[in-house]
VOTORDO-812329 format. One record per residue (C-alpha): residue number from 1; residue in one letter; x, y, z. Coordinates in Angstrom, 3 decimals, decimal comma. Last residue first. Layout:
<recs>
NUM/a/X/Y/Z
...
</recs>
This chain:
<recs>
211/i/90,558/44,366/70,015
210/k/88,115/41,318/69,988
209/f/90,172/38,644/68,404
208/v/90,639/36,531/71,602
207/e/86,883/36,558/72,122
206/m/86,752/34,442/68,972
205/k/88,243/31,333/70,813
204/q/85,641/31,772/73,607
203/k/82,667/31,770/71,112
202/v/84,274/28,879/69,227
201/d/84,187/26,792/72,431
200/n/80,683/27,686/73,327
199/l/79,772/26,617/69,747
198/c/81,125/23,113/70,102
197/e/80,001/22,791/73,865
196/q/76,626/23,111/72,012
195/i/77,058/19,722/70,344
194/k/78,275/17,930/73,508
193/s/75,259/19,321/75,407
192/k/72,867/17,999/72,788
191/p/74,102/14,433/73,128
190/i/75,125/12,957/69,616
189/e/72,308/10,691/68,304
188/c/71,346/13,288/65,706
187/f/74,819/13,016/64,213
186/i/74,310/9,471/63,771
185/n/70,898/9,590/62,059
184/v/71,926/12,565/59,802
183/m/74,919/10,512/58,560
182/n/72,561/7,800/57,709
181/g/70,261/10,115/55,856
180/d/72,994/11,483/53,711
179/l/72,165/15,120/53,251
178/q/70,267/17,133/50,561
177/t/67,530/14,662/49,585
176/d/68,239/11,616/51,782
175/a/67,715/13,647/55,135
174/v/66,666/17,133/54,243
173/m/63,727/17,187/56,726
172/h/65,761/15,265/59,395
171/l/68,482/18,018/59,211
170/e/65,557/20,769/59,678
169/a/64,397/18,843/62,708
168/i/67,939/19,031/64,239
167/a/68,140/22,762/63,577
166/d/64,624/23,347/65,019
165/e/65,687/21,222/68,338
164/y/69,394/22,930/68,540
163/t/67,566/26,641/68,097
162/m/67,977/28,381/65,071
161/s/69,634/31,650/64,087
160/a/67,927/34,751/62,495
159/k/68,322/35,045/58,582
158/y/70,169/37,458/56,074
157/s/72,963/38,993/58,440
156/r/73,702/35,425/59,738
155/d/73,484/34,164/63,300
154/m/74,730/30,673/63,687
153/i/72,564/27,826/64,318
152/l/71,468/26,982/60,819
151/a/74,744/27,673/59,124
150/s/76,417/25,375/61,764
149/y/74,102/22,545/61,108
148/t/74,597/22,981/57,272
147/d/78,447/22,895/57,535
146/t/78,336/19,866/59,924
145/l/76,160/18,048/57,549
144/a/78,221/18,798/54,251
143/i/81,161/18,096/56,463
142/m/80,096/14,479/56,770
141/r/78,975/13,992/53,338
140/s/82,294/15,498/52,101
139/v/84,067/13,209/54,529
138/l/82,347/9,849/53,058
137/p/83,420/10,866/49,539
136/i/80,076/11,538/47,245
135/e/79,605/8,559/44,995
134/e/77,831/7,254/48,039
133/g/74,659/8,988/47,220
132/k/74,956/10,949/44,074
131/l/77,641/13,277/42,383
130/h/75,844/15,785/40,503
129/y/78,742/18,239/40,260
128/y/77,169/21,416/41,937
127/g/74,426/19,463/43,842
126/s/71,340/17,601/42,259
125/g/72,529/14,053/42,949
124/d/69,988/13,005/45,658
123/f/72,880/13,109/48,346
122/r/73,617/16,841/47,412
121/e/77,034/17,722/46,683
120/h/78,048/21,141/48,645
119/h/81,112/19,525/50,096
118/y/82,534/17,966/46,884
117/l/85,367/20,279/46,242
116/i/86,334/20,285/50,020
115/w/86,590/16,560/49,984
114/d/88,381/16,324/46,666
113/t/91,107/18,647/47,833
112/i/91,529/16,821/51,177
111/k/92,677/13,739/49,143
110/d/94,972/15,875/46,909
109/f/96,590/17,887/49,912
108/s/100,188/16,975/49,133
107/g/100,441/20,012/46,808
106/i/100,209/23,767/47,696
105/s/98,666/24,438/44,380
104/h/95,907/21,832/45,010
103/l/94,948/23,582/48,141
102/i/94,300/27,023/46,419
101/k/92,425/25,047/43,563
100/a/90,327/23,059/46,076
99/g/89,475/26,329/47,731
98/f/88,481/28,013/44,363
97/e/86,420/24,924/43,384
96/p/84,384/24,623/46,725
95/h/83,927/28,469/46,307
94/h/82,379/28,213/42,915
93/k/78,750/28,308/43,982
92/i/79,645/31,743/45,728
91/l/80,566/33,097/42,102
90/s/77,578/31,860/40,448
89/y/75,324/33,297/43,014
88/e/77,062/36,744/42,277
87/e/76,414/36,370/38,613
86/d/72,798/35,144/39,138
85/s/72,232/38,471/41,217
84/l/72,083/37,643/45,053
83/k/68,894/38,634/46,915
82/g/69,485/41,214/50,010
81/t/71,672/40,820/52,879
80/k/75,018/40,906/51,251
79/t/77,823/40,010/53,307
78/l/79,521/37,380/50,841
77/i/79,082/39,512/48,034
76/e/80,433/42,737/49,613
75/r/83,446/40,352/50,939
74/p/84,560/39,765/47,062
73/i/85,026/36,044/46,637
72/g/88,578/34,544/46,564
71/l/88,582/34,187/50,334
70/k/85,501/32,098/50,019
69/g/87,603/29,308/48,724
68/l/88,898/28,587/52,127
67/d/85,319/27,774/53,126
66/l/86,164/24,004/54,094
65/f/89,762/24,798/55,131
64/l/89,128/23,864/58,865
63/a/86,800/20,882/57,983
62/a/89,426/19,422/55,605
61/l/92,274/20,229/57,921
60/r/90,801/18,247/60,718
59/l/89,739/15,434/58,495
58/d/93,343/15,109/57,157
57/s/94,729/14,930/60,715
56/e/91,978/12,079/61,734
55/n/92,748/9,832/58,800
54/i/89,211/8,449/57,327
53/q/88,470/5,114/56,203
52/i/88,885/3,400/59,664
51/q/86,386/5,809/61,123
50/y/83,495/4,594/59,117
49/s/83,852/0,921/59,935
48/f/84,180/2,095/63,513
47/p/80,602/3,681/63,768
46/l/80,941/7,426/63,653
45/y/80,581/9,237/67,027
44/d/84,058/10,238/67,692
43/y/83,989/11,538/63,835
42/f/80,855/13,795/64,684
41/l/82,973/15,580/67,508
40/m/85,661/16,123/65,120
39/t/83,145/17,566/62,439
38/l/81,396/19,748/65,160
37/n/84,500/21,165/66,296
36/l/85,745/21,847/62,752
35/v/82,510/23,186/61,618
34/h/82,518/25,686/64,469
33/l/86,097/26,768/63,691
32/s/84,932/27,308/60,150
31/h/81,783/29,394/61,131
30/g/83,959/31,652/63,660
29/k/82,330/34,834/62,759
28/l/81,283/33,539/59,021
27/n/78,400/35,819/58,097
26/p/79,368/38,654/59,959
25/d/82,781/38,821/58,214
24/g/85,525/40,605/60,294
23/k/86,386/37,765/62,686
22/e/86,517/35,155/59,699
21/i/90,084/36,004/58,769
20/l/91,140/35,968/62,441
19/g/89,505/32,491/63,120
18/v/91,202/31,239/59,980
17/v/94,637/32,410/61,107
16/t/93,925/31,040/64,700
15/e/93,024/27,519/63,209
14/l/96,178/27,527/61,042
13/i/98,392/28,255/64,018
12/e/96,706/25,478/65,940
11/v/97,270/23,215/62,847
10/t/100,949/24,073/62,617
9/r/101,381/23,618/66,455
8/h/99,937/19,957/66,077
7/k/102,336/19,070/62,952
6/l/105,139/20,585/65,050
5/s/104,205/18,208/67,687
4/t/103,768/15,269/65,497
3/a/107,181/15,905/64,006
2/q/108,928/16,348/67,524
1/g/107,787/12,936/68,644
</recs>
């Protein structure tokens, strides 16, 4: 109906705004749109027992707003090529909290707020808030993985990009420490061509912002 169509248009507008914000940052350049594409693809490959725990619209917004908190961090810190000072690193570490605060102030995003707050938790409990294993929300475990994969294969000012094969090997290496091993296994079963389509789509979308 009309409400669904309006919601869909709103999400499309939000995607465009996020893409536009990230355009000027060499370390983001479509990263959130890439994470969004990867996350929705990942959802399609989840076992049904996981899918029924997740509302797709909420998942889309959580993936899109993953790095919303980075807007609260000075750009010179985000784009720094050298080593970060303890103070700068501490600021970056707080971006999930900044993002959660921004969403919380809007209201009606409570579930998404938690997913974003905990997306840098490590499966072994050594993350920002020390949640461990399945204490970490399912969606946070999903987007921790898609965020990591995206960071590995996209160019960054401080590192070269990786091939699909090297990135997949890296995910396996951090399974059960940084990432949920079960999630890693599911993600790595997705056909390579489908995963690569996610980045091609972002590149096409980002072309629109070239002036």
